C-alpha positions as CSV (number, residue, x, y, z in Angstrom):
1,M,-7.1,-94.4,29.7
2,Y,-9.8,-92.8,27.6
3,V,-10.7,-89.1,27.5
4,E,-14.0,-88.6,25.6
5,R,-13.9,-84.8,25.4
6,L,-11.4,-82.1,26.5
7,S,-12.1,-78.4,26.3
8,I,-9.1,-76.1,26.3
9,E,-9.7,-72.6,27.5
10,I,-7.6,-70.5,25.0
11,E,-8.3,-67.0,23.6
12,P,-8.9,-67.7,19.9
13,E,-6.8,-64.7,18.8
14,D,-3.8,-66.0,20.8
15,I,-2.4,-68.0,17.9
16,H,1.0,-68.7,19.5
17,M,-0.5,-70.0,22.8
18,N,-3.1,-72.0,20.9
19,F,-0.2,-73.7,19.0
20,L,1.8,-74.4,22.1
21,V,-1.2,-76.0,23.9
22,R,-2.0,-78.1,20.9
23,I,1.6,-79.4,20.9
24,C,1.4,-80.2,24.6
25,V,-1.9,-82.1,24.1
26,L,-0.4,-84.0,21.2
27,V,2.5,-85.2,23.4
28,L,0.2,-85.9,26.4
29,F,-2.2,-88.0,24.5
30,S,0.0,-89.6,21.9
31,S,-0.1,-93.0,23.7
32,V,-3.8,-93.1,24.5
33,N,-7.1,-93.1,22.5
34,C,-9.0,-89.9,22.8
35,V,-10.7,-87.0,21.0
36,A,-9.7,-83.6,22.4
37,Y,-11.7,-80.5,21.3
38,G,-10.7,-76.9,21.3
39,L,-13.0,-73.9,21.6
40,D,-12.9,-73.2,17.8
41,G,-14.3,-76.6,16.9
42,S,-10.9,-78.1,16.1
43,F,-10.0,-81.4,17.6
44,I,-7.0,-83.7,18.3
45,L,-7.8,-87.3,17.5
46,T,-5.8,-90.3,18.6
47,G,-6.5,-94.0,18.1
48,Q,-5.1,-97.2,16.7
49,V,-5.2,-99.2,13.5
50,V,-5.2,-103.0,13.9
51,N,-5.5,-106.0,11.7
52,E,-8.3,-108.6,12.0
53,Q,-6.3,-110.4,14.6
54,G,-6.2,-107.2,16.8
55,E,-2.5,-106.5,16.2
56,G,-1.3,-102.9,15.7
57,V,-0.4,-102.0,12.1
58,G,2.3,-99.4,11.4
59,G,2.8,-97.3,8.3
60,V,-1.0,-96.9,7.6
61,K,-1.9,-93.6,5.9
62,L,-5.0,-91.9,7.4
63,Y,-7.3,-89.3,5.9
64,L,-10.0,-87.3,7.6
65,A,-13.1,-86.7,5.5
66,T,-15.8,-84.2,6.4
67,E,-18.9,-82.9,4.5
68,A,-17.1,-79.7,3.7
69,N,-13.8,-81.4,2.8
70,P,-14.4,-84.8,1.2
71,V,-11.6,-87.1,0.2
72,R,-11.3,-87.4,-3.6
73,I,-9.6,-90.3,-5.4
74,E,-8.6,-90.6,-9.1
75,Q,-7.3,-93.5,-11.1
76,G,-7.6,-96.1,-8.5
77,L,-6.0,-95.1,-5.2
78,K,-4.3,-91.8,-6.1
79,I,-5.5,-89.3,-3.4
80,V,-5.9,-85.9,-5.1
81,D,-7.9,-84.2,-2.3
82,S,-6.9,-85.4,1.2
83,G,-9.9,-83.9,3.0
84,N,-9.6,-82.3,6.4
85,G,-6.4,-83.8,7.6
86,Q,-3.8,-86.6,7.3
87,G,-2.0,-88.9,9.6
88,L,0.4,-91.9,9.7
89,T,0.4,-94.8,12.3
90,K,3.4,-95.7,14.4
91,A,4.8,-99.2,14.5
92,N,2.2,-100.1,17.2
93,G,-0.6,-98.8,15.0
94,R,-1.3,-95.7,17.1
95,F,-1.9,-92.3,15.5
96,V,-2.4,-88.7,16.3
97,M,-4.4,-86.3,13.9
98,Q,-5.9,-82.9,13.9
99,G,-9.1,-81.7,12.2
100,V,-12.1,-79.4,12.3
101,G,-15.8,-80.2,12.3
102,D,-18.4,-82.2,14.2
103,R,-19.3,-84.8,11.5
104,W,-16.3,-86.7,10.1
105,G,-15.0,-90.1,9.0
106,L,-11.7,-91.8,8.6
107,I,-10.1,-93.5,5.6
108,A,-7.2,-95.9,6.2
109,I,-4.8,-97.2,3.5
110,K,-1.9,-99.6,4.0
111,E,0.6,-99.7,1.2
112,G,3.3,-102.4,0.5
113,G,2.7,-106.0,0.0
114,G,-0.6,-107.8,-0.4
115,I,-2.9,-107.6,-3.4
116,G,-1.8,-104.9,-5.9
117,G,0.8,-103.6,-3.5
118,H,-1.7,-102.8,-0.7
119,E,-2.2,-104.7,2.5
120,G,-5.6,-103.4,3.4
121,C,-8.0,-100.5,3.9
122,A,-10.8,-99.3,6.0
123,T,-13.5,-96.5,6.1
124,I,-15.3,-95.7,9.3
125,G,-17.6,-92.9,10.5
126,K,-17.2,-90.9,13.7
127,E,-19.9,-92.8,15.7
128,D,-18.6,-96.2,14.7
129,F,-15.1,-95.1,15.5
130,L,-16.0,-94.0,19.0
131,A,-18.2,-97.1,19.6
132,N,-15.3,-99.4,18.5
133,G,-13.0,-98.0,21.2
134,K,-11.2,-95.6,18.8
135,K,-9.9,-98.6,16.8
136,I,-9.9,-99.0,13.0
137,V,-9.7,-102.6,11.7
138,L,-8.0,-103.1,8.3
139,K,-9.9,-105.3,5.9
140,A,-8.9,-106.9,2.6
141,W,-9.3,-104.8,-0.5
142,S,-12.4,-105.2,-2.6
143,E,-12.5,-105.1,-6.4
144,L,-15.0,-103.5,-8.7
145,G,-15.3,-103.8,-12.4
146,V,-17.9,-103.1,-15.1
147,K,-19.0,-104.8,-18.3
148,F,-20.1,-102.1,-20.7
149,K,-22.6,-102.6,-23.5
150,L,-23.9,-100.4,-26.3
151,R,-27.5,-101.5,-26.9
152,D,-27.1,-105.1,-27.8
153,E,-23.4,-104.9,-28.7
154,I,-20.5,-105.4,-26.4
155,G,-18.7,-102.1,-25.9
156,A,-15.2,-103.2,-26.7
157,D,-12.2,-100.9,-27.1
158,K,-14.2,-97.9,-25.8
159,K,-12.7,-95.1,-23.7
160,I,-14.9,-94.7,-20.6
161,G,-14.8,-92.2,-17.8
162,M,-16.2,-93.5,-14.6
163,S,-17.3,-91.6,-11.6
164,W,-18.3,-93.1,-8.3
165,T,-19.5,-92.0,-4.9
166,L,-19.0,-94.1,-1.8
167,R,-21.9,-94.0,0.7
168,S,-22.3,-95.4,4.2
169,K,-19.5,-95.9,6.6
170,V,-17.9,-92.5,6.1
171,G,-21.1,-90.7,5.1
172,E,-22.8,-89.8,1.8
173,M,-20.5,-88.0,-0.7
174,W,-17.5,-87.8,1.7
175,V,-15.5,-90.1,-0.5
176,T,-15.7,-89.7,-4.3
177,G,-13.6,-90.8,-7.2
178,D,-13.0,-90.8,-10.9
179,F,-11.5,-93.4,-13.2
180,E,-10.8,-93.4,-16.9
181,G,-9.7,-96.4,-19.0
182,K,-10.4,-98.4,-22.1
183,T,-12.6,-101.5,-22.3
184,D,-11.0,-104.8,-23.4
185,E,-12.4,-107.0,-26.2
186,H,-15.1,-108.3,-23.9
187,G,-16.3,-104.8,-23.0
188,H,-14.8,-105.1,-19.5
189,L,-13.2,-102.3,-17.5
190,S,-11.7,-102.8,-14.1
191,L,-11.8,-100.0,-11.6
192,G,-9.2,-101.9,-9.6
193,K,-9.0,-102.1,-5.8
194,C,-11.6,-100.2,-3.8
195,F,-13.1,-99.8,-0.4
196,A,-16.1,-101.8,0.8
197,G,-19.3,-99.9,0.8
198,Q,-22.3,-98.8,-1.3
199,Y,-21.4,-97.1,-4.6
200,S,-23.2,-95.0,-7.1
201,V,-21.4,-95.6,-10.3
202,G,-22.0,-93.5,-13.4
203,H,-20.4,-93.6,-16.8
204,L,-19.6,-91.5,-19.8
205,S,-18.4,-93.2,-22.9
206,S,-16.4,-91.4,-25.5
207,E,-14.5,-92.0,-28.7
208,K,-12.0,-89.2,-28.5
209,G,-11.8,-88.2,-24.8
210,Y,-14.7,-86.2,-23.3
211,G,-15.1,-83.9,-26.3
212,K,-17.1,-86.3,-28.5
213,Q,-19.6,-88.1,-26.3
214,I,-21.4,-91.2,-27.7
215,G,-23.4,-91.9,-24.6
216,H,-24.2,-91.0,-21.0
217,G,-26.3,-93.3,-18.9
218,P,-27.8,-93.4,-15.5
219,S,-25.8,-94.4,-12.4
220,I,-26.3,-97.7,-10.9
221,I,-26.2,-98.5,-7.2
222,V,-24.0,-101.4,-6.1
223,R,-22.9,-102.8,-2.8
224,V,-19.4,-104.2,-2.4
225,D,-18.4,-106.2,0.7
226,D,-15.0,-106.5,2.3
227,G,-12.7,-108.5,0.1
228,E,-15.4,-109.0,-2.5
229,K,-14.7,-109.0,-6.3
230,K,-17.7,-107.8,-8.2
231,V,-18.5,-107.0,-11.8
232,V,-21.6,-105.0,-12.7
233,A,-23.2,-104.4,-16.1
234,L,-23.6,-101.0,-17.6
235,G,-25.6,-100.3,-20.7
236,G,-27.7,-102.2,-23.1
237,G,-30.7,-102.6,-20.8
238,G,-33.1,-99.7,-21.5
239,V,-34.3,-97.1,-23.8
240,I,-32.0,-94.6,-25.6
241,V,-33.2,-90.9,-25.7
242,R,-31.5,-88.5,-28.1
243,G,-32.0,-85.0,-29.4
244,R,-30.5,-81.5,-29.6
245,L,-30.8,-78.4,-27.4
246,Q,-31.4,-75.0,-29.1
247,L,-31.6,-71.5,-27.9
248,N,-32.5,-68.4,-30.0
249,D,-32.0,-70.3,-33.2
250,G,-28.3,-70.2,-33.4
251,W,-26.7,-69.6,-30.0
252,R,-23.2,-71.1,-30.4
253,K,-21.1,-69.9,-27.5
254,G,-20.2,-73.2,-26.1
255,W,-22.8,-75.9,-25.2
256,G,-20.1,-78.1,-23.6
257,R,-18.9,-75.3,-21.3
258,S,-22.0,-73.2,-20.4
259,A,-25.0,-75.5,-20.8
260,F,-26.2,-78.3,-18.5
261,L,-28.7,-81.1,-18.9
262,R,-30.0,-83.2,-16.0
263,V,-32.5,-86.0,-16.3
264,S,-33.9,-87.1,-12.9
265,R,-36.3,-89.9,-12.2
266,K,-39.4,-88.7,-10.3
267,L,-40.6,-90.5,-7.2
268,P,-43.3,-93.2,-7.8
269,K,-46.8,-92.0,-7.0
270,E,-46.9,-94.4,-4.0
271,L,-44.0,-92.4,-2.5
272,D,-45.5,-88.9,-3.1
273,V,-45.2,-86.9,0.1
274,T,-48.7,-85.5,-0.3
275,K,-50.0,-89.0,0.2
276,H,-48.1,-89.5,3.4
277,F,-47.4,-86.2,5.2
278,P,-50.2,-85.2,7.6
279,L,-52.1,-82.1,6.3
280,D,-50.9,-79.9,9.2
281,L,-47.3,-80.8,8.3
282,Q,-47.9,-80.0,4.6
283,E,-49.4,-76.6,5.4
284,S,-46.7,-75.6,7.9
285,I,-43.6,-73.6,7.0
286,G,-40.1,-72.8,8.2
287,E,-39.2,-73.6,11.8
288,E,-42.7,-75.0,12.6
289,R,-42.5,-77.4,9.6
290,Y,-39.0,-78.6,10.7
291,L,-40.2,-79.3,14.3
292,K,-43.3,-81.1,13.1
293,L,-41.3,-83.2,10.6
294,E,-38.9,-84.3,13.3
295,V,-41.8,-85.4,15.5
296,W,-43.6,-87.2,12.7
297,K,-40.4,-89.1,11.7
298,N,-40.6,-90.9,15.0
299,T,-44.2,-92.1,14.6
300,K,-44.9,-95.6,13.1
301,E,-46.3,-94.1,9.9
302,G,-43.4,-91.6,9.5
303,A,-40.7,-94.2,10.2
304,E,-42.2,-96.5,7.6
305,Y,-42.4,-93.8,5.0
306,I,-38.8,-92.6,5.6
307,G,-37.6,-96.2,5.4
308,K,-39.2,-96.6,2.0
309,L,-37.6,-93.4,0.8
310,D,-34.2,-94.5,2.0
311,H,-34.6,-97.9,0.3
312,Y,-35.6,-96.2,-3.0
313,A,-32.6,-93.9,-2.7
314,E,-30.3,-96.8,-2.1
315,T,-31.6,-98.8,-5.1
316,Q,-32.4,-96.2,-7.7
317,S,-30.3,-93.6,-9.6
318,D,-31.8,-90.2,-8.7
319,Y,-30.4,-88.2,-11.7
320,I,-28.2,-88.2,-14.7
321,S,-25.9,-85.3,-15.6
322,V,-25.8,-85.6,-19.4
323,A,-22.9,-84.5,-21.5
324,L,-23.6,-82.2,-24.5
325,G,-21.9,-82.1,-27.8
326,D,-20.6,-79.0,-29.6
327,E,-24.0,-78.4,-31.2
328,G,-26.0,-79.1,-28.2
329,E,-26.7,-82.7,-29.1
330,F,-27.3,-85.3,-26.3
331,L,-27.7,-89.1,-26.0
332,I,-29.0,-90.8,-22.9
333,E,-28.8,-94.5,-22.5
334,D,-30.5,-97.2,-20.4
335,L,-33.6,-95.3,-19.3
336,Q,-36.0,-97.7,-17.6
337,P,-39.8,-97.2,-17.6
338,G,-40.9,-94.3,-15.4
339,T,-41.5,-90.5,-15.3
340,Y,-38.5,-88.3,-15.7
341,R,-37.8,-84.6,-15.3
342,F,-35.9,-83.1,-18.3
343,L,-34.1,-80.0,-17.1
344,A,-31.8,-78.1,-19.4
345,S,-30.2,-74.7,-18.6
346,V,-27.8,-72.5,-20.5
347,Y,-25.6,-69.7,-19.1
348,Q,-23.6,-66.9,-20.4
349,P,-19.9,-67.8,-20.5
350,K,-17.8,-66.1,-17.8
351,Q,-16.0,-63.0,-19.0
352,G,-12.2,-63.3,-19.6
353,G,-12.2,-67.1,-19.8
354,S,-12.5,-67.5,-16.0
355,C,-14.0,-70.6,-14.5
356,G,-17.7,-71.0,-13.8
357,V,-20.7,-69.7,-15.6
358,G,-22.5,-66.4,-15.9
359,E,-26.1,-65.5,-15.8
360,L,-28.9,-68.0,-16.7
361,I,-30.2,-67.1,-20.2
362,G,-32.3,-70.1,-21.2
363,V,-34.1,-73.0,-19.5
364,Y,-36.3,-76.0,-20.5
365,D,-38.0,-77.9,-17.6
366,E,-40.6,-80.5,-18.6
367,D,-41.5,-84.1,-17.7
368,F,-41.4,-87.0,-20.1
369,V,-42.5,-90.6,-19.8
370,V,-40.8,-93.8,-20.8
371,N,-43.5,-96.4,-21.0
372,D,-43.3,-100.2,-20.6
373,G,-42.7,-101.7,-24.0
374,S,-41.3,-98.4,-25.4
375,N,-39.2,-98.6,-28.6
376,D,-35.5,-99.0,-28.3
377,E,-35.0,-95.3,-29.0
378,I,-36.9,-92.0,-28.4
379,D,-35.9,-89.1,-30.6
380,M,-36.9,-85.8,-29.0
381,G,-35.7,-83.8,-32.0
382,V,-34.9,-80.1,-31.4
383,V,-35.6,-79.0,-27.8
384,E,-36.1,-75.2,-27.8
385,L,-35.1,-73.6,-24.5
386,N,-37.1,-70.7,-23.1
387,P,-35.1,-67.5,-23.0
388,I,-34.5,-65.9,-19.6
389,V,-33.9,-62.2,-19.2
390,S,-32.7,-61.0,-15.8
391,V,-32.6,-57.6,-14.3
392,K,-29.8,-55.2,-15.3
393,V,-28.0,-52.7,-13.1
394,G,-30.0,-49.4,-13.3
395,E,-33.3,-51.1,-13.8
396,D,-36.1,-51.5,-11.3
397,A,-35.5,-54.4,-8.9
398,P,-38.0,-57.3,-9.6
399,Y,-40.9,-57.4,-7.3
400,F,-41.0,-60.1,-4.6
401,E,-43.4,-61.2,-1.9
402,R,-42.1,-63.8,0.5
403,K,-42.7,-65.0,4.0
404,D,-40.3,-64.3,7.0
405,L,-39.3,-67.0,9.5
406,D,-42.6,-66.5,11.4
407,G,-44.8,-66.8,8.4
408,R,-45.5,-63.1,7.9
409,V,-45.8,-61.9,4.3
410,V,-43.3,-59.3,3.3
411,N,-42.9,-57.6,-0.1
412,I,-40.3,-55.3,-1.6
413,T,-42.4,-52.2,-1.2
414,D,-42.1,-52.5,2.6
415,F,-38.5,-51.3,2.1
416,K,-39.5,-48.3,-0.1
417,G,-37.2,-45.3,0.5
418,K,-34.4,-47.3,1.9
419,N,-31.2,-48.7,0.6
420,V,-31.6,-52.4,0.5
421,G,-28.8,-55.0,0.8
422,L,-30.4,-58.1,-0.6
423,V,-28.5,-61.3,0.0
424,F,-29.3,-64.6,-1.8
425,W,-27.9,-67.4,0.3
426,G,-28.3,-70.9,1.7
427,R,-26.5,-73.9,3.2
428,T,-27.7,-76.5,0.7
429,C,-24.3,-76.8,-1.1
430,S,-22.0,-76.1,1.9
431,P,-22.2,-74.0,5.1
432,P,-21.2,-70.4,4.1
433,N,-19.9,-69.7,7.6
434,E,-16.9,-67.5,6.5
435,Q,-19.0,-65.6,4.0
436,M,-21.7,-64.9,6.6
437,K,-19.0,-63.5,9.0
438,K,-18.1,-61.0,6.3
439,L,-21.7,-60.0,5.7
440,N,-22.2,-59.7,9.4
441,K,-19.4,-57.1,9.5
442,V,-21.2,-55.1,6.9
443,W,-24.4,-55.2,9.0
444,D,-22.5,-54.3,12.2
445,R,-21.0,-51.2,10.5
446,F,-24.0,-50.0,8.4
447,G,-27.0,-51.4,10.2
448,V,-27.1,-48.3,12.4
449,R,-28.0,-46.2,9.4
450,E,-31.7,-45.4,9.2
451,D,-31.6,-45.5,5.4
452,F,-30.2,-49.0,5.2
453,V,-31.7,-52.4,5.7
454,M,-30.2,-55.8,5.0
455,V,-32.5,-58.6,3.8
456,G,-31.5,-62.3,3.5
457,M,-33.3,-64.3,0.9
458,N,-32.7,-67.9,2.0
459,H,-33.3,-70.6,-0.6
460,E,-33.1,-73.7,1.6
461,P,-36.0,-76.2,1.7
462,E,-38.5,-75.3,4.4
463,S,-37.8,-78.6,6.1
464,L,-34.4,-77.2,7.3
465,A,-34.3,-75.4,10.6
466,L,-32.8,-71.9,10.2
467,K,-33.3,-69.9,13.4
468,G,-30.8,-72.0,15.3
469,Y,-28.1,-71.4,12.7
470,L,-28.8,-67.6,12.7
471,E,-28.5,-67.4,16.5
472,E,-25.4,-69.6,16.5
473,H,-23.6,-67.3,14.0
474,G,-25.0,-64.0,15.3
475,I,-26.9,-63.2,12.1
476,E,-29.4,-60.4,13.2
477,W,-30.4,-59.0,9.8
478,F,-33.8,-59.6,8.4
479,Q,-34.5,-63.0,6.7
480,L,-37.0,-64.2,4.2
481,R,-37.5,-67.6,2.6
482,D,-37.5,-68.5,-1.1
483,P,-37.1,-72.3,-0.9
484,F,-35.8,-74.4,-3.8
485,D,-33.1,-77.0,-4.2
486,P,-30.1,-75.7,-6.2
487,N,-28.9,-79.3,-6.7
488,V,-31.9,-80.1,-9.0
489,G,-32.7,-76.8,-10.8
490,P,-31.5,-73.4,-11.8
491,G,-33.4,-71.7,-9.1
492,S,-36.7,-70.1,-8.2
493,D,-38.4,-67.6,-10.4
494,L,-37.0,-64.8,-8.2
495,F,-33.5,-66.3,-8.4
496,M,-33.7,-66.3,-12.2
497,E,-35.3,-62.8,-12.4
498,Y,-32.4,-61.3,-10.5
499,G,-29.8,-63.3,-12.4
500,V,-28.1,-64.8,-9.4
501,T,-24.9,-66.6,-10.2
502,A,-23.6,-67.6,-6.8
503,S,-24.6,-68.2,-3.2
504,P,-24.2,-66.0,-1.3
505,A,-24.7,-63.1,-3.7
506,F,-25.2,-59.5,-2.6
507,Y,-27.5,-57.0,-4.4
508,L,-27.6,-53.3,-3.6
509,I,-31.0,-51.6,-4.3
510,G,-31.3,-47.8,-4.1
511,P,-34.1,-45.9,-2.3
512,D,-35.7,-45.4,-5.7
513,G,-36.0,-49.2,-6.2
514,K,-33.4,-49.5,-8.9
515,V,-30.5,-52.1,-8.8
516,V,-27.2,-50.3,-8.1
517,H,-25.0,-53.4,-7.8
518,K,-25.6,-57.1,-8.4
519,N,-23.9,-60.5,-7.8
520,I,-21.3,-59.0,-5.4
521,S,-19.3,-61.7,-3.6
522,A,-19.2,-61.7,0.2
523,G,-15.6,-60.6,0.3
524,D,-16.3,-57.5,-1.8
525,V,-19.5,-56.3,-0.1
526,M,-17.8,-54.1,2.5
527,Y,-15.8,-52.2,-0.1
528,V,-18.8,-51.7,-2.4
529,V,-21.2,-50.6,0.3
530,D,-18.6,-48.3,1.9
531,R,-17.9,-46.6,-1.4
532,Y,-21.5,-46.3,-2.2
533,F,-22.5,-44.5,1.1
534,K,-19.4,-42.2,1.0
535,K,-20.9,-40.9,-2.3
536,V,-24.4,-40.7,-0.9
537,D,-23.2,-38.8,2.2
538,A,-21.2,-36.5,0.1
539,G,-24.4,-35.6,-1.9
540,Q,-23.1,-37.2,-5.0
541,E,-26.3,-39.0,-5.9
542,K,-25.8,-38.2,-9.6
543,D,-22.5,-40.1,-9.5
544,V,-24.2,-43.0,-7.9
545,E,-26.9,-43.1,-10.6
546,E,-24.3,-42.9,-13.4
547,E,-22.3,-45.6,-11.8
548,A,-25.3,-47.8,-11.6
549,T,-25.8,-47.8,-15.4
550,Q,-22.2,-48.4,-16.3
């Protein structure tokens, strides 16, 4: 018996009934393979884990990985973040799990016996799991090791921190891991048992932990098959680039904590989108661009280009996050010939010693070239960052002119005389569904006011469709687009001018065009806006102005 999909009509707010129905479904389907979905997007998943002979395997630990909740592994097989849900197979290999989300994958680990105390493992994505009759086949553990070199010397007795990302099978970046160890006399370090799949492996070598870096090289892409033992080489094969970052001739507030350096390899000229995208696709924006891109991907020319991009991504390291020393010094190893983007950014430390960073205060963003036949080392000397000054509370809000979702040009003066709730947001890092619900409540309450308008400044790439997401989540307030990729840069010029430190971030601009509040988190917006309008309605405009400058 197989049930592909089951919808359960339950009022979302009836928590007790929802719980009881879930228990009944768990009991009902505990002996069959199915996926049962509830109205809130949650599901009950049942299936079976078998060995390669098709026999059920009991005692297998299962972990559900999603984009929003990946599984994270440290020091071999120690699970430190179990993702979206966990399960354990019965003696016959059957299991029942609960989870939330539409895109997911499963990780299976069998402990006890076998190589290294483990009998086998498996990773499988949603589509493959369903196509395979809801069965997971345990495979033999693979092994991955590295041989580390410093230029032409073997990197023996070096403490190395390794980071890896498993792609394919479960989905890109749904399974990540860290490992730290010391190389032997041959420069070899074993990461131990691992899943089969494609790995992006990066390294950070250090003499005294992570505080005194001696090198940070690019990641390498390596494929490990089921049961395969593989050793890959890191280091010693390219050019070394070194130098030191500097800001305002003496900024010393913590380079290691508040500054970031990323070096990314640029696409070869033959893969430049301007040479492949049709002109009408390049000139389109927003929803129109997204729809045209989807159509073009299915043409012969589009499919060939996307295939080349995918191959390049699978065989090349896209970027290096470079560790910085206490004085801003950096050392990058193993750069192969090519054009690279050198992006350095420094932020004010968070007040009170809290986690994260403050506002961006300096940036350097330039390309540099490593030529064929370059010397073994390139010394960039002192790299001076350009200072960034963002708007302060009480000052005039920076001017902006952006397009809405239909391509109409809108600028800040169009909202003159109104109180403006400006929201910087996007789905590039993770879907901000809960935060957007809180912002929707603000609009539902204060959107009826004639003196208030709420404006979203969405920073997603224009290739991402947005209207469908807005309709799905009932977001009715005005939207503009300010596209950039927060994964590869500090933000657009507007992002930096406003000093945005999070996404979403709420800014309140008064009818006189001055910033009243900035960088308010979604959870605090209701309180801030309510307090503000109570003073405005009470005729306490002076108190509002004084508060803005404090």
